[in-house]
C-alpha positions in Angstrom: 155.3 -33.8 85.1 155.8 -37.6 85.0 157.3 -37.5 81.5 159.7 -34.7 82.3 163.4 -35.8 82.6 165.8 -34.3 85.1 167.3 -32.2 82.2 163.8 -30.8 81.4 163.2 -29.9 85.1 166.6 -28.2 85.4 165.9 -26.2 82.2 162.6 -25.0 83.7 164.3 -24.1 87.0 166.8 -22.0 85.1 163.9 -20.4 83.2 162.1 -19.6 86.4 165.2 -17.8 87.7 164.7 -15.3 84.8 161.0 -15.2 85.3 161.5 -14.2 88.9 163.4 -11.1 87.8 160.4 -10.1 85.6 157.9 -10.8 88.3 159.7 -8.6 90.8 160.2 -5.9 88.2 156.4 -5.7 87.5 155.6 -5.7 91.2 158.0 -2.9 91.9 156.0 -0.7 89.5 153.2 -0.7 92.1 154.8 -1.6 95.3 157.9 0.3 96.4 160.2 -1.3 99.0 159.0 -4.2 101.2 161.5 -6.5 99.4 161.6 -9.0 102.3 157.8 -9.5 102.5 157.5 -9.6 98.7 160.1 -12.3 98.6 158.4 -14.3 101.3 155.0 -14.2 99.7 156.5 -15.2 96.4 158.2 -18.2 98.0 155.0 -19.2 99.7 153.2 -19.1 96.3 155.7 -21.4 94.6 155.8 -23.8 97.6 152.0 -23.9 97.7 151.7 -22.4 101.2 149.8 -19.6 103.0 151.0 -16.4 104.6 150.1 -14.6 107.8 151.1 -10.9 107.5 151.2 -8.6 110.5 151.4 -4.9 110.1 149.7 -1.6 110.8 147.2 -0.2 108.3 148.4 1.7 105.2 151.5 -0.3 104.4 150.3 -1.6 101.0 149.4 -5.2 102.2 146.4 -5.3 99.9 148.2 -3.6 97.0 151.0 -6.1 97.3 148.8 -9.1 97.1 146.5 -7.7 94.4 149.6 -6.8 92.3 150.9 -10.4 92.6 147.6 -11.6 91.4 147.8 -9.4 88.3 151.4 -10.4 87.5 150.6 -14.1 88.0 147.2 -13.8 86.2 145.2 -15.1 89.2 141.8 -14.3 90.5 141.9 -12.1 93.6 139.3 -11.6 96.3 139.5 -9.5 99.5 137.4 -10.4 102.5 137.1 -7.9 105.3 136.7 -10.0 108.5 134.3 -8.5 111.0 132.8 -9.8 114.3 129.4 -10.5 112.6 130.9 -12.5 109.7 129.4 -16.0 109.4 131.0 -19.1 107.8 128.5 -19.0 105.0 129.5 -15.4 104.2 132.9 -16.7 103.0 132.2 -20.3 101.9 128.9 -19.6 100.1 125.4 -20.8 100.7 122.4 -22.5 99.1 119.7 -20.1 97.8 116.2 -20.9 96.6 115.7 -19.9 93.0 112.6 -20.2 90.8 112.8 -21.1 87.1 111.1 -18.3 85.2 109.9 -20.7 82.5 108.6 -23.6 84.6 108.1 -21.8 87.9 109.7 -24.7 89.7 111.9 -23.9 92.7 115.2 -25.5 93.5 118.2 -24.9 95.7 121.3 -23.6 94.0 124.8 -23.2 95.6 126.0 -19.6 95.5 129.8 -19.6 95.7 131.4 -17.3 98.3 134.6 -15.2 98.0 136.8 -18.2 99.0 136.3 -19.4 95.4 139.3 -17.5 94.1 143.0 -18.2 93.5 144.2 -15.6 96.0 142.1 -14.7 99.1 143.1 -11.8 101.2 141.7 -12.4 104.7 141.9 -8.9 106.1 142.1 -8.7 109.9 141.5 -12.4 110.4 141.6 -12.0 114.2 138.4 -9.8 114.1 136.1 -12.7 113.2 134.7 -15.4 115.6 136.4 -18.8 115.9 133.5 -20.5 113.9 134.4 -18.4 110.8 138.1 -18.9 111.4 137.5 -22.6 111.4 135.7 -22.5 108.1 138.8 -20.7 106.6 141.0 -23.4 108.2 139.3 -26.2 106.3 139.7 -24.3 103.0 143.4 -23.7 103.7 144.2 -27.3 104.7 141.9 -29.2 102.3 141.4 -26.7 99.4 137.7 -27.4 99.7 134.6 -26.2 101.6 131.6 -28.2 102.9 128.1 -26.6 102.8 125.0 -28.5 103.7 126.9 -31.8 103.7 128.2 -31.3 100.2 131.9 -30.7 99.5 133.0 -28.2 96.9 136.6 -28.1 95.5 138.2 -24.7 95.4 140.0 -23.3 92.4 143.7 -24.1 91.9 146.1 -22.7 92.7 144.7 -21.5 96.0 146.4 -19.2 98.5 145.2 -17.5 101.7 147.1 -14.4 102.8 145.7 -13.3 106.1 146.5 -10.0 107.9 146.5 -8.9 111.5 146.6 -5.4 112.9 149.0 -5.3 115.9 147.6 -2.0 117.2 144.0 -2.6 118.3 143.2 -5.7 120.2 139.8 -4.8 121.6 137.0 -6.9 120.3 139.4 -9.3 118.6 139.5 -13.1 118.6 143.1 -14.2 119.0 144.0 -16.7 116.3 144.5 -20.1 117.9 148.1 -21.5 117.8 146.9 -24.5 115.9 145.5 -22.3 113.2 148.6 -20.1 113.0 150.6 -23.4 112.5 148.7 -23.9 109.2 150.4 -20.8 107.7 153.8 -21.6 106.1 155.1 -18.1 106.8 154.4 -15.4 109.4 155.7 -12.2 107.8 156.0 -8.7 109.4 155.5 -5.7 107.2 157.0 -2.5 108.6 157.3 1.2 107.9 159.3 2.2 104.8 162.6 4.1 104.8 162.1 7.8 104.2 163.3 7.7 100.6 160.9 4.9 99.7 158.0 6.7 101.5 158.7 9.8 99.4 158.6 7.7 96.2 155.3 6.1 97.3 153.7 9.5 97.9 155.0 10.8 94.6 153.6 7.7 92.7 150.2 7.5 94.4 149.4 11.2 94.0 149.8 11.1 90.3 147.0 11.0 87.9 148.0 7.8 86.1 148.7 4.5 87.9 151.2 1.8 86.7 149.8 -1.0 84.5 151.2 -4.4 85.4 151.9 -7.0 82.7 151.1 -10.6 83.1 154.2 -12.8 83.5 152.8 -16.2 84.4 149.5 -18.0 84.4 147.9 -20.3 87.0 148.7 -23.5 85.1 152.3 -22.6 84.8 152.5 -21.8 88.5 151.0 -25.2 89.3 153.6 -26.8 87.2 156.4 -25.0 89.0 154.8 -26.0 92.3 155.3 -29.6 91.2 158.8 -28.9 90.2 159.6 -27.4 93.6 158.8 -30.7 95.2 161.1 -32.5 92.7 164.1 -30.5 94.0 166.5 -32.9 95.8 167.6 -32.2 99.4 170.7 -33.8 100.9 170.1 -35.8 104.1 172.4 -33.6 106.2 170.3 -30.5 105.2 167.1 -32.3 106.2 168.7 -33.3 109.5 169.7 -29.7 110.1 166.1 -28.5 109.6 164.9 -31.1 112.0 167.5 -30.2 114.6 166.6 -26.5 114.3 163.0 -27.2 115.0 163.8 -29.7 117.8 166.0 -27.2 119.5 163.1 -24.8 119.9 161.2 -27.3 122.1 161.9 -26.7 125.8 161.4 -30.4 126.7 163.9 -31.6 124.1 167.3 -32.7 125.3 168.9 -30.6 122.5 167.2 -27.4 123.6 169.6 -24.6 124.7 169.1 -23.1 128.1 167.6 -19.9 126.8 164.8 -22.0 125.1 164.0 -23.8 128.3 163.9 -20.5 130.1 161.8 -18.4 127.7 159.6 -20.9 125.7 156.4 -22.6 126.6 155.9 -24.5 123.4 158.3 -25.1 120.5 157.8 -25.7 116.8 155.8 -28.7 115.7 156.7 -31.2 112.9 155.1 -28.8 110.4 158.1 -26.5 111.0 160.8 -28.7 109.4 158.4 -29.7 106.7 157.8 -26.0 105.8 161.5 -25.2 106.3 162.4 -27.7 103.5 159.5 -26.7 101.2 160.2 -23.0 101.5 164.0 -23.6 101.0 163.1 -25.6 97.8 161.0 -22.7 96.6 163.8 -20.2 97.4 166.3 -22.4 95.5 164.1 -22.7 92.4 163.3 -19.0 92.4 167.1 -18.4 92.4 167.4 -20.8 89.4 169.1 -23.5 91.5 168.3 -27.2 91.6 169.7 -27.9 95.1 169.0 -26.7 98.6 171.7 -25.6 101.0 171.8 -24.8 104.8 171.9 -21.1 103.8 168.4 -21.6 102.3 167.1 -23.1 105.6 168.6 -20.2 107.6 167.1 -17.6 105.2 163.6 -18.9 105.7 163.9 -19.8 109.4 162.5 -16.6 110.7 159.2 -16.5 108.9 158.7 -20.2 109.3 159.5 -20.3 113.1 158.4 -16.9 114.2 154.7 -17.9 114.9 155.5 -21.5 115.9 157.6 -20.6 119.0 155.3 -19.7 121.9 157.1 -17.6 124.5 156.2 -17.6 128.2 155.6 -14.9 130.8 159.3 -14.7 131.7 160.1 -13.8 128.1 157.3 -11.2 127.9 158.6 -9.6 131.1 162.1 -9.4 129.6 160.6 -8.2 126.3 162.2 -11.1 124.5 160.3 -12.0 121.3 160.3 -15.2 119.3 162.3 -13.5 116.5 165.2 -13.0 118.9 165.1 -16.6 119.9 165.1 -17.8 116.3 168.2 -15.8 115.6 169.9 -17.3 118.6 168.9 -20.8 117.5 170.5 -20.3 114.1 173.7 -19.3 115.9 173.5 -22.2 118.4 172.5 -25.2 116.1 175.6 -26.5 114.4 175.7 -26.7 110.6 176.4 -30.0 108.9 180.1 -30.7 108.6 179.8 -31.1 104.8 179.1 -27.4 104.6 176.2 -27.9 102.2 
């Protein structure tokens, strides 16, 4: 990347705009509808972030993530999180093996399912905090530590965790600090009737669609570096910071409805992820600049899980999504109109 000129980077950004169309075309062969979630996961991939996806069973969460892995030619692993899952079950463990020739015994590290490019952490809130913490290290540091030895994970590395909003018995609520590690919190809902009919027609056929590889892991890593090269004007950065600051009830810039309904607002990770996600959105659109519209487009999945509502909001059935929408209306855009 160091030797690439601005002209080279711009050419690659324009090329990615065409690649995005091919990627979405391949994914649509397997996944019908869910355009919003597909777009958010794709943005997270190119920004190098992780996603938390909430939705009831049977809405193609696993299919979506597996399909992305095939199109981007990445290794995919699915981990079903359960109450008896231990950290070593996901990170790996040392096993005692005997050499058949010399009969000497030695410890060998057996890698766990975290050693993949894409890890689907299915129903993450069903596993104890100790195992959730092991996943946290992997997400933040892209490494795991076993028996005092640190092992680097494969790159690129993404965690896409799911939560089931229906059943809460026997679950371990994901701590707010761990939710903050996810770039996006996406919600996957029921399909419109026409799309659901198309899904049933496709899944009940004898043959299933074959997805073509569009991009490899090395190329994806290169685009992740290019995303960080995208310039952002100072007024746009200030707007992202103001948007996050306005969500904090103790802030002087917080509107009255935030002070009334919010216990804790978004941390500094919020504007960081707003900018990174906006850069990825711009690059995927074939643009080499970020606008306020990009910030507003990614504000909901970035802020949804970072704004903690209080009892008064719960009593009035006001969700964080509603508050994010009102914040976008309330916070003034830069005068330059960028």
